[in-house]
C-alpha positions as a Markdown table, in Angstrom:
| # | Residue | x | y | z |
|---|---|---|---|---|
| 1 | Unk | 0.0 | 0.0 | 0.0 |
| 2 | Unk | 2.8 | 2.4 | 0.8 |
| 3 | Unk | 4.4 | 1.8 | -2.6 |
| 4 | Unk | 1.1 | 2.4 | -4.3 |
| 5 | Unk | 0.7 | 5.7 | -2.5 |
| 6 | Unk | 4.2 | 6.7 | -3.5 |
| 7 | Unk | 3.5 | 5.8 | -7.1 |
| 8 | Unk | 0.4 | 8.0 | -7.1 |
| 9 | Unk | 2.1 | 11.1 | -5.8 |
| 10 | Unk | 3.0 | 13.6 | -8.5 |
| 11 | Unk | 6.7 | 14.0 | -7.9 |
| 12 | Unk | 8.1 | 13.7 | -11.4 |
| 13 | Unk | 8.6 | 16.4 | -13.9 |
| 14 | Unk | 6.1 | 16.4 | -16.8 |
| 15 | Unk | 7.0 | 14.7 | -20.0 |
| 16 | Unk | 7.0 | 16.6 | -23.3 |
| 17 | Unk | 3.8 | 14.8 | -24.3 |
| 18 | Unk | 2.1 | 16.0 | -21.1 |
| 19 | Unk | 3.1 | 19.6 | -21.9 |
| 20 | Unk | 1.9 | 19.3 | -25.5 |
| 21 | Unk | -1.4 | 17.9 | -24.3 |
| 22 | Unk | -1.8 | 20.8 | -21.8 |
| 23 | Unk | -1.2 | 23.3 | -24.6 |
| 24 | Unk | -3.8 | 21.6 | -26.8 |
| 25 | Unk | -6.3 | 21.9 | -23.9 |
| 26 | Unk | -5.5 | 25.6 | -23.5 |
| 27 | Unk | -3.8 | 24.9 | -20.1 |
| 28 | Unk | -1.0 | 27.5 | -20.3 |
| 29 | Unk | 0.8 | 29.8 | -18.0 |
| 30 | Unk | -1.2 | 33.0 | -17.9 |
| 31 | Unk | -0.8 | 36.0 | -15.5 |
| 32 | Unk | -3.6 | 38.6 | -15.6 |
| 33 | Unk | -1.2 | 41.1 | -14.1 |
| 34 | Unk | 1.0 | 40.8 | -17.2 |
| 35 | Unk | -2.0 | 41.7 | -19.4 |
| 36 | Unk | -2.9 | 44.6 | -17.1 |
| 37 | Unk | 0.7 | 45.9 | -17.2 |
| 38 | Unk | 0.8 | 45.7 | -21.0 |
| 39 | Unk | -2.6 | 47.5 | -21.4 |
| 40 | Unk | -1.7 | 50.2 | -18.9 |
| 41 | Unk | 1.7 | 50.6 | -20.5 |
| 42 | Unk | 0.0 | 50.9 | -23.9 |
| 43 | Unk | -2.3 | 53.5 | -22.6 |
| 44 | Unk | 0.6 | 55.5 | -21.3 |
| 45 | Unk | 2.4 | 55.2 | -24.6 |
| 46 | Unk | -0.8 | 56.2 | -26.4 |
| 47 | Unk | -1.1 | 59.3 | -24.3 |
| 48 | Unk | 2.5 | 60.3 | -25.0 |
| 49 | Unk | 2.3 | 59.5 | -28.7 |
| 50 | Unk | -1.2 | 60.6 | -29.7 |
| 51 | Unk | -2.7 | 62.8 | -27.0 |
| 52 | Unk | -1.9 | 66.0 | -28.8 |
| 53 | Unk | -3.1 | 64.8 | -32.2 |
| 54 | Unk | -6.2 | 63.1 | -30.8 |
| 55 | Unk | -7.0 | 66.2 | -28.7 |
| 56 | Unk | -6.5 | 68.6 | -31.6 |
| 57 | Unk | -8.5 | 66.4 | -34.0 |
| 58 | Unk | -11.5 | 66.1 | -31.6 |
| 59 | Unk | -11.3 | 69.8 | -30.8 |
| 60 | Unk | -11.5 | 70.7 | -34.4 |
| 61 | Unk | -14.5 | 68.4 | -35.0 |
| 62 | Unk | -16.6 | 69.6 | -32.1 |
| 63 | Unk | -15.6 | 73.2 | -32.4 |
| 64 | Unk | -16.9 | 73.2 | -35.9 |
| 65 | Unk | -20.1 | 71.6 | -34.7 |
| 66 | Unk | -20.7 | 74.1 | -32.0 |
| 67 | Unk | -19.8 | 77.1 | -34.2 |
| 68 | Unk | -22.2 | 75.9 | -36.9 |
| 69 | Unk | -24.8 | 74.3 | -34.7 |
| 70 | Unk | -27.6 | 76.4 | -36.2 |
| 71 | Unk | -26.9 | 74.9 | -39.6 |
| 72 | Unk | -27.0 | 71.2 | -38.5 |
| 73 | Unk | -29.9 | 69.4 | -40.2 |
| 74 | Unk | -32.2 | 67.6 | -37.8 |
| 75 | Unk | -33.6 | 64.9 | -40.2 |
| 76 | Unk | -33.4 | 63.4 | -43.6 |
| 77 | Unk | -30.4 | 62.1 | -45.5 |
| 78 | Unk | -28.3 | 65.2 | -44.6 |
| 79 | Unk | -28.4 | 64.3 | -40.9 |
| 80 | Unk | -27.4 | 60.7 | -41.6 |
| 81 | Unk | -24.5 | 61.9 | -43.8 |
| 82 | Unk | -23.3 | 64.3 | -41.2 |
| 83 | Unk | -23.4 | 61.6 | -38.5 |
| 84 | Unk | -21.3 | 59.3 | -40.7 |
| 85 | Unk | -18.8 | 62.0 | -41.3 |
| 86 | Unk | -18.5 | 62.8 | -37.6 |
| 87 | Unk | -18.1 | 59.1 | -36.8 |
| 88 | Unk | -15.3 | 58.6 | -39.3 |
| 89 | Unk | -13.6 | 61.7 | -38.1 |
| 90 | Unk | -13.7 | 60.5 | -34.4 |
| 91 | Unk | -12.5 | 57.1 | -35.4 |
| 92 | Unk | -9.6 | 58.6 | -37.3 |
| 93 | Unk | -8.7 | 60.8 | -34.4 |
| 94 | Unk | -8.6 | 57.9 | -31.9 |
| 95 | Unk | -7.3 | 55.2 | -34.3 |
| 96 | Unk | -3.7 | 55.5 | -33.2 |
| 97 | Unk | -4.3 | 55.2 | -29.4 |
| 98 | Unk | -6.8 | 52.4 | -29.9 |
| 99 | Unk | -4.3 | 50.5 | -32.2 |
| 100 | Unk | -1.6 | 50.8 | -29.6 |
| 101 | Unk | -4.0 | 49.5 | -26.9 |
| 102 | Unk | -5.0 | 46.5 | -29.1 |
| 103 | Unk | -1.3 | 45.6 | -29.8 |
| 104 | Unk | -0.5 | 45.9 | -26.1 |
| 105 | Unk | -3.4 | 43.6 | -25.2 |
| 106 | Unk | -2.3 | 41.0 | -27.8 |
| 107 | Unk | 1.4 | 41.3 | -26.8 |
| 108 | Unk | 0.5 | 40.7 | -23.1 |
| 109 | Unk | -0.7 | 37.2 | -24.2 |
| 110 | Unk | 1.9 | 36.4 | -26.8 |
| 111 | Unk | 4.8 | 37.1 | -24.4 |
| 112 | Unk | 3.5 | 34.5 | -22.0 |
| 113 | Unk | 2.6 | 31.7 | -24.5 |
| 114 | Unk | 2.2 | 31.2 | -28.2 |
| 115 | Unk | -1.2 | 31.3 | -29.9 |
| 116 | Unk | -3.5 | 28.5 | -28.7 |
| 117 | Unk | -6.7 | 27.4 | -30.5 |
| 118 | Unk | -8.7 | 25.2 | -28.1 |
| 119 | Unk | -12.4 | 24.6 | -27.6 |
| 120 | Unk | -11.9 | 23.0 | -24.2 |
| 121 | Unk | -13.1 | 26.1 | -22.3 |
| 122 | Unk | -16.3 | 26.2 | -24.5 |
| 123 | Unk | -17.4 | 22.7 | -23.5 |
| 124 | Unk | -20.4 | 22.7 | -21.2 |
| 125 | Unk | -19.6 | 21.5 | -17.6 |
| 126 | Unk | -21.9 | 21.1 | -14.7 |
| 127 | Unk | -19.3 | 22.5 | -12.4 |
| 128 | Unk | -19.6 | 25.9 | -14.1 |
| 129 | Unk | -23.3 | 26.2 | -13.0 |
| 130 | Unk | -23.2 | 24.3 | -9.8 |
| 131 | Unk | -23.7 | 26.5 | -6.7 |
| 132 | Unk | -21.6 | 24.1 | -4.6 |
| 133 | Unk | -18.7 | 24.2 | -7.0 |
| 134 | Unk | -19.0 | 28.0 | -7.2 |
| 135 | Unk | -18.9 | 28.3 | -3.4 |
| 136 | Unk | -15.8 | 26.1 | -3.3 |
| 137 | Unk | -14.1 | 28.3 | -5.8 |
| 138 | Unk | -15.2 | 31.4 | -3.9 |
| 139 | Unk | -13.6 | 30.2 | -0.7 |
| 140 | Unk | -10.8 | 28.2 | -2.2 |
| 141 | Unk | -7.1 | 28.7 | -1.6 |
| 142 | Unk | -6.7 | 30.4 | -5.0 |
| 143 | Unk | -9.4 | 32.9 | -4.2 |
| 144 | Unk | -7.7 | 33.8 | -0.9 |
| 145 | Unk | -4.4 | 34.3 | -2.8 |
| 146 | Unk | -6.1 | 36.5 | -5.4 |
| 147 | Unk | -7.7 | 38.6 | -2.6 |
| 148 | Unk | -4.3 | 39.0 | -0.8 |
| 149 | Unk | -2.7 | 39.9 | -4.1 |
| 150 | Unk | -5.4 | 42.5 | -4.9 |
| 151 | Unk | -5.1 | 44.1 | -1.4 |
| 152 | Unk | -1.3 | 44.2 | -1.8 |
| 153 | Unk | -1.6 | 45.8 | -5.2 |
| 154 | Unk | -4.1 | 48.4 | -3.9 |
| 155 | Unk | -1.8 | 49.2 | -1.0 |
| 156 | Unk | 1.2 | 49.7 | -3.2 |
| 157 | Unk | -0.5 | 51.8 | -5.9 |
| 158 | Unk | -2.3 | 53.9 | -3.2 |
| 159 | Unk | 1.1 | 54.5 | -1.5 |
| 160 | Unk | 2.6 | 55.7 | -4.8 |
| 161 | Unk | -0.4 | 57.9 | -5.5 |
| 162 | Unk | -0.2 | 59.6 | -2.1 |
| 163 | Unk | 3.5 | 60.0 | -2.6 |
| 164 | Unk | 3.0 | 61.8 | -5.9 |
| 165 | Unk | -0.1 | 63.9 | -5.0 |
| 166 | Unk | 0.7 | 65.0 | -1.5 |
| 167 | Unk | 3.4 | 67.6 | -2.6 |
| 168 | Unk | 0.8 | 68.9 | -5.1 |
| 169 | Unk | -2.1 | 69.2 | -2.7 |
| 170 | Unk | -2.2 | 73.0 | -2.6 |
| 171 | Unk | -2.0 | 73.4 | -6.4 |
| 172 | Unk | -4.8 | 70.9 | -6.8 |
| 173 | Unk | -7.0 | 72.9 | -4.4 |
| 174 | Unk | -6.4 | 76.0 | -6.6 |
| 175 | Unk | -7.3 | 74.3 | -9.9 |
| 176 | Unk | -11.0 | 75.2 | -9.3 |
| 177 | Unk | -10.3 | 78.9 | -10.0 |
| 178 | Unk | -7.5 | 78.3 | -12.6 |
| 179 | Unk | -7.9 | 79.1 | -16.3 |
| 180 | Unk | -8.5 | 75.9 | -18.3 |
| 181 | Unk | -5.6 | 76.7 | -20.6 |
| 182 | Unk | -3.2 | 76.5 | -17.6 |
| 183 | Unk | -5.0 | 73.7 | -15.9 |
| 184 | Unk | -4.9 | 71.2 | -18.8 |
| 185 | Unk | -1.1 | 71.1 | -19.2 |
| 186 | Unk | -0.7 | 70.7 | -15.5 |
| 187 | Unk | -3.2 | 67.8 | -15.2 |
| 188 | Unk | -1.8 | 66.1 | -18.2 |
| 189 | Unk | 1.8 | 66.2 | -16.8 |
| 190 | Unk | 0.5 | 65.0 | -13.4 |
| 191 | Unk | -1.5 | 62.2 | -15.0 |
| 192 | Unk | 1.5 | 61.0 | -17.0 |
| 193 | Unk | 3.6 | 61.0 | -13.8 |
| 194 | Unk | 1.0 | 58.9 | -12.0 |
| 195 | Unk | 0.7 | 56.5 | -15.0 |
| 196 | Unk | 4.5 | 56.1 | -15.1 |
| 197 | Unk | 4.7 | 55.4 | -11.4 |
| 198 | Unk | 1.8 | 52.9 | -11.6 |
| 199 | Unk | 3.4 | 51.2 | -14.6 |
| 200 | Unk | 6.6 | 50.8 | -12.7 |
| 201 | Unk | 4.9 | 49.3 | -9.6 |
| 202 | Unk | 2.8 | 47.0 | -11.7 |
| 203 | Unk | 5.9 | 45.8 | -13.5 |
| 204 | Unk | 7.2 | 44.4 | -10.2 |
| 205 | Unk | 3.8 | 42.9 | -9.4 |
| 206 | Unk | 3.5 | 41.4 | -12.8 |
| 207 | Unk | 6.9 | 39.7 | -12.7 |
| 208 | Unk | 6.2 | 38.3 | -9.2 |
| 209 | Unk | 2.7 | 37.1 | -10.3 |
| 210 | Unk | 4.0 | 35.4 | -13.4 |
| 211 | Unk | 6.6 | 33.5 | -11.4 |
| 212 | Unk | 3.9 | 32.4 | -9.0 |
| 213 | Unk | 1.5 | 31.4 | -11.9 |
| 214 | Unk | 4.3 | 29.5 | -13.6 |
| 215 | Unk | 5.2 | 27.5 | -10.4 |
| 216 | Unk | 1.5 | 26.6 | -9.9 |
| 217 | Unk | 1.2 | 25.6 | -13.5 |
| 218 | Unk | 4.3 | 23.5 | -13.3 |
| 219 | Unk | 3.2 | 21.7 | -10.2 |
| 220 | Unk | -0.2 | 21.1 | -11.8 |
| 221 | Unk | 1.6 | 19.4 | -14.8 |
| 222 | Unk | 3.7 | 17.1 | -12.7 |
| 223 | Unk | 3.2 | 13.4 | -13.0 |
| 224 | Unk | 3.3 | 10.4 | -10.8 |
| 225 | Unk | 5.6 | 7.4 | -11.4 |
| 226 | Unk | 2.5 | 5.4 | -12.4 |
| 227 | Unk | 1.5 | 8.0 | -15.0 |
| 228 | Unk | 5.0 | 8.0 | -16.5 |
| 229 | Unk | 4.9 | 4.2 | -16.8 |
| 230 | Unk | 1.5 | 4.3 | -18.5 |
| 231 | Unk | 2.6 | 7.0 | -20.9 |
| 232 | Unk | 5.7 | 5.0 | -21.7 |
| 233 | Unk | 3.5 | 2.0 | -22.4 |
| 234 | Unk | 1.3 | 4.0 | -24.7 |
| 235 | Unk | 4.2 | 5.5 | -26.6 |
| 236 | Unk | 6.6 | 2.5 | -26.8 |
| 237 | Unk | 4.1 | -0.3 | -26.3 |
| 238 | Unk | 3.7 | -2.8 | -23.5 |
| 239 | Unk | 7.1 | -4.4 | -22.7 |
| 240 | Unk | 5.3 | -7.8 | -22.4 |
| 241 | Unk | 3.7 | -7.5 | -25.8 |
| 242 | Unk | 6.9 | -6.3 | -27.3 |
| 243 | Unk | 8.7 | -9.3 | -25.9 |
| 244 | Unk | 6.1 | -11.6 | -27.2 |
| 245 | Unk | 6.3 | -10.0 | -30.7 |
| 246 | Unk | 10.1 | -10.3 | -30.5 |
| 247 | Unk | 9.8 | -14.0 | -29.6 |
| 248 | Unk | 7.4 | -14.7 | -32.5 |
| 249 | Unk | 9.8 | -12.9 | -34.9 |
| 250 | Unk | 12.7 | -15.0 | -33.7 |
| 251 | Unk | 10.7 | -18.2 | -34.1 |
| 252 | Unk | 9.7 | -17.3 | -37.7 |
| 253 | Unk | 13.3 | -16.4 | -38.5 |
| 254 | Unk | 14.5 | -19.7 | -37.0 |
| 255 | Unk | 12.0 | -21.7 | -39.1 |
| 256 | Unk | 12.9 | -19.9 | -42.2 |
| 257 | Unk | 16.6 | -20.4 | -41.4 |
| 258 | Unk | 16.2 | -24.1 | -40.8 |
| 259 | Unk | 14.3 | -24.4 | -44.1 |
| 260 | Unk | 17.3 | -22.9 | -45.9 |
| 261 | Unk | 19.9 | -25.2 | -44.4 |
| 262 | Unk | 19.4 | -28.0 | -47.0 |
| 263 | Unk | 20.5 | -25.6 | -49.7 |
| 264 | Unk | 23.8 | -25.0 | -48.0 |
| 265 | Unk | 27.1 | -26.0 | -49.5 |
| 266 | Unk | 28.9 | -26.5 | -46.1 |
| 267 | Unk | 28.3 | -26.1 | -42.4 |
| 268 | Unk | 31.2 | -24.8 | -40.4 |
| 269 | Unk | 31.2 | -25.7 | -36.6 |
| 270 | Unk | 33.0 | -25.1 | -33.4 |
| 271 | Unk | 32.4 | -28.2 | -33.1 |
| 272 | Unk | 29.4 | -28.0 | -30.6 |
| 273 | Unk | 28.8 | -24.4 | -29.6 |
| 274 | Unk | 28.7 | -22.6 | -33.0 |
| 275 | Unk | 27.4 | -23.6 | -36.5 |
| 276 | Unk | 27.3 | -21.5 | -39.7 |
| 277 | Unk | 25.7 | -22.7 | -42.9 |
| 278 | Unk | 27.2 | -21.3 | -46.1 |
| 279 | Unk | 26.0 | -21.5 | -49.7 |
| 280 | Unk | 28.2 | -21.1 | -52.7 |
| 281 | Unk | 27.5 | -21.6 | -56.4 |
| 282 | Unk | 29.2 | -20.7 | -59.6 |
| 283 | Unk | 28.5 | -17.1 | -60.5 |
| 284 | Unk | 28.2 | -15.8 | -56.9 |
| 285 | Unk | 30.5 | -13.0 | -55.8 |
| 286 | Unk | 31.0 | -14.6 | -52.4 |
| 287 | Unk | 29.5 | -17.3 | -50.2 |
| 288 | Unk | 26.2 | -16.4 | -48.5 |
| 289 | Unk | 25.3 | -17.2 | -44.9 |
| 290 | Unk | 22.0 | -19.2 | -44.8 |
| 291 | Unk | 21.9 | -20.0 | -41.1 |
| 292 | Unk | 23.8 | -19.5 | -37.9 |
| 293 | Unk | 23.4 | -20.2 | -34.2 |
| 294 | Unk | 24.9 | -21.3 | -31.0 |
| 295 | Unk | 24.2 | -24.2 | -28.6 |
| 296 | Unk | 20.7 | -25.6 | -29.3 |
| 297 | Unk | 20.3 | -23.8 | -32.6 |
| 298 | Unk | 23.8 | -25.0 | -33.7 |
| 299 | Unk | 22.8 | -28.5 | -32.8 |
| 300 | Unk | 19.6 | -28.3 | -34.8 |
| 301 | Unk | 21.6 | -26.9 | -37.8 |
| 302 | Unk | 24.0 | -29.9 | -37.6 |
| 303 | Unk | 21.0 | -32.3 | -37.4 |
| 304 | Unk | 19.4 | -30.8 | -40.5 |
| 305 | Unk | 22.7 | -30.8 | -42.4 |
| 306 | Unk | 23.3 | -34.5 | -41.5 |
| 307 | Unk | 19.9 | -35.5 | -42.6 |
| 308 | Unk | 20.4 | -33.8 | -46.0 |
| 309 | Unk | 24.1 | -35.0 | -46.5 |
| 310 | Unk | 25.5 | -31.4 | -46.1 |
| 311 | Unk | 29.2 | -31.6 | -45.4 |
| 312 | Unk | 30.1 | -30.5 | -41.8 |
| 313 | Unk | 33.6 | -29.0 | -41.3 |
| 314 | Unk | 35.0 | -28.3 | -37.9 |
| 315 | Unk | 36.9 | -25.0 | -37.8 |
| 316 | Unk | 36.4 | -23.3 | -34.4 |
| 317 | Unk | 38.2 | -19.9 | -35.1 |
| 318 | Unk | 36.4 | -19.5 | -38.5 |
| 319 | Unk | 33.0 | -20.6 | -37.0 |
| 320 | Unk | 33.3 | -18.0 | -34.2 |
| 321 | Unk | 34.5 | -15.3 | -36.6 |
| 322 | Unk | 31.7 | -15.9 | -39.1 |
| 323 | Unk | 29.0 | -16.0 | -36.4 |
| 324 | Unk | 30.2 | -12.6 | -35.1 |
| 325 | Unk | 30.5 | -10.8 | -38.4 |
| 326 | Unk | 28.0 | -12.3 | -40.9 |
| 327 | Unk | 24.2 | -11.9 | -40.7 |
| 328 | Unk | 21.6 | -14.1 | -42.3 |
| 329 | Unk | 21.4 | -13.7 | -46.2 |
| 330 | Unk | 24.6 | -11.6 | -46.2 |
| 331 | Unk | 27.8 | -12.4 | -48.1 |
| 332 | Unk | 31.0 | -13.4 | -46.3 |
| 333 | Unk | 33.2 | -10.3 | -45.7 |
| 334 | Unk | 36.4 | -10.0 | -47.7 |
| 335 | Unk | 38.7 | -10.7 | -44.6 |
| 336 | Unk | 37.3 | -14.2 | -44.5 |
| 337 | Unk | 37.5 | -15.0 | -48.2 |
| 338 | Unk | 40.7 | -17.0 | -48.0 |
| 339 | Unk | 39.7 | -19.2 | -45.0 |
| 340 | Unk | 36.2 | -19.9 | -46.5 |
| 341 | Unk | 37.7 | -20.6 | -49.9 |
| 342 | Unk | 39.9 | -23.3 | -48.4 |
| 343 | Unk | 36.9 | -24.9 | -46.7 |
| 344 | Unk | 34.7 | -24.8 | -49.8 |
| 345 | Unk | 37.7 | -26.1 | -51.9 |
| 346 | Unk | 38.1 | -29.0 | -49.5 |
| 347 | Unk | 34.4 | -29.8 | -49.7 |
| 348 | Unk | 34.5 | -29.8 | -53.5 |
| 349 | Unk | 37.5 | -32.2 | -53.5 |
| 350 | Unk | 35.5 | -34.5 | -51.2 |
| 351 | Unk | 32.5 | -34.5 | -53.6 |
| 352 | Unk | 34.7 | -35.2 | -56.6 |
| 353 | Unk | 36.4 | -38.1 | -54.8 |
| 354 | Unk | 33.0 | -39.5 | -53.9 |
| 355 | Unk | 31.9 | -39.3 | -57.5 |
């Protein structure tokens, strides 16, 4: 029982297949703080890059509307055409900031993981509408962590806001009676300072949150020893089945090999441990190995050779060398030509003498 408990504990690093399957399911490392930081950073960049052009474009549009308000048609195709014109003008004025925000939102996801197309999150699940499951998620450990993270983020950003605004408290009080042309540059500068400080604080929070999310994701992907064994069986096949298949292949090869022994020209032995059956006919480049084996298989080769009057020659060094270097249906390598030629020549002399 203790070993089974140890096997079920997820203590092993995930395999590449497990990581690939998690990616297919859409289970990836994702920190919402990274996305927030990118969007806020994009908003800051949009204000720096396009605030003046956007403000002047919108000012031009609405100043013209106010100045010519008495000429604005209230109905008919003229009013529809004017509405379309104003809409296109507004979209053109805010296109650059909105484009920057869209790229920032997309970059916040791409920097964490590559694009994932998965329908796993769209599948209906009872746990999504179960009140009990919802209550468990509401009071779960992850919910408490998110609450603590939100309070910490609020405290840090609030501290930075107080640190920036406290020296300007008297000027802020006087903005009520300040001319708008003076107030707008001041508020814009102060807003950019606040955004820059918030972006800097959120960068630290996002980095810490990504590290936490990555560790949680990695722990979630870990596997037990049993899971690793099952995955190995699925990928490589059951070792018992593979062993059985290997055994069947060896049996078939042995039967085919024994069936070819009667066609051999000579069998070279050790004399009991090794046996190699060679075939040589006129026109062949070199003798070919029809069968080979040790111990029981060697004995069987000798029995078949004796039953079919195949000459058996004892040459222990040559038998061992051929068994180690020649495979079934392969020609004898050149380094053994001389020794094999002597044996085959000796066999041919015996056959001529018998005739």
